[in-house]
N, C-alpha and C positions, 0 to 999 in steps of 0.2 A: 776484436770488435765487442766482446762482452763488456769491456770497460766503458764503451759508449753507452751500452744499455744500462750500466750501473749509474750513470750520471743523469739519466732521464727518468722521469716518473712513468709508471705504467700508462701506456697510451700516448706517451710523449712522441713528438714529431722530430724526425731527423731528415733533413734535406741533403741530398747528395748530388753534387755537380761534378762529374768525373770525366776523365779522358779514357776512352776505350782503346787500349793499345792493340787489341785484336783487330779492330777496324782500321788501324793506322797501317796502310799498305804503301807500296811504291808510288802509286798515283798520288796519295795524300802527301807523302814526303816530297815528291817532285813539285807538286803545286806549292807547298810551303816554301821550298827553296826558290822557286821562280818568283814568288811574291817578295821574298827577302831581297833578291837581286833588284827587283823593281824599286825597292826602297833604298837601294844603295849599299846593302850589306854584302859582305864577302863571307861565304861559307866554304869550308874545305871538305865537308863530308858529301858523299854521293847520297842519293835517295836510299839505296839499299843499305848503306852504312848507317844512315839515320834510323831506319826501321830497326835494324839489328841492335843498335845501341839502346834504343828505347825499350824494345821487347826484352832485353837482357836485365833491365832493372825496374820495370814497372809491372804492377800486378794487373792481370787481365780483369775486365769488368765482371766476368762470370765468377771469378774467385772472390772478388769483393762482395758480390751479391750473396754467394754461398756462405761466406763468413758472417755477413750481417744477419742472415736468416736464423742464426742460432738465438738471437735476442730480439729480432724484429720481424714484423710482417712487411715485406718489401714489394713495392709496386713494380710494374713492368717499366723498364727504362724508356724515356722519351729521347729519341735521337736528335742531334742537331749539330750546329757549327761549334767548333772549339779551337781550331788552328789559329784563328785571328788573334787569340790571346797570347800566343807565343811570339811576342815582339813585333807583331804586324800592326796591331792597333784596331780600334773600333771601326775605322773607316773601311777596313777590309772585310768586316763581318758580312755585309750584304753581298759582297763578291763571293765569299765562301758559301753563303746560303743559296745563292743563285746556282753555283756549280753543283751543290748537293741536289737541288731541285731538278736540275737537268740530267742527273745521273752521272755526271762527270767526276764526281768526288764523293768518297764515302763520308757519311756523318760520323765523326769520331768523338763527338760529345755525347754524353749520356746523363740525363737528369732523372732522378727517382726520389720517391718519398718512402720513408720507412717509419712505421709506428712501432714503438716499443711494445713487446708482448706483455700482457698483463700477468 
């Protein structure tokens, strides 16, 4: 992440819109798979397999933030919807947001602002 700091002027702004793999649990994976079925897609993974696959190759948000902090002052992440972006489409965004608001689904999206240290 230091290379990111190298391309920004001191005080420069970096916006991060990231998937928080640590928040992606069986509930979130099951919901995503259910939405895919409603859209006519066929998936062969179970929710548990989907979680395991993604956790095996994606960096957790806390690691991303820790790495950014070497060159940036990082804000607290704002949580929100993200799963609709995985082939579900914008029309599913409000459905995901509603499920998050009711506590039925974890917010797996995280947005934060980072300012390059001077």
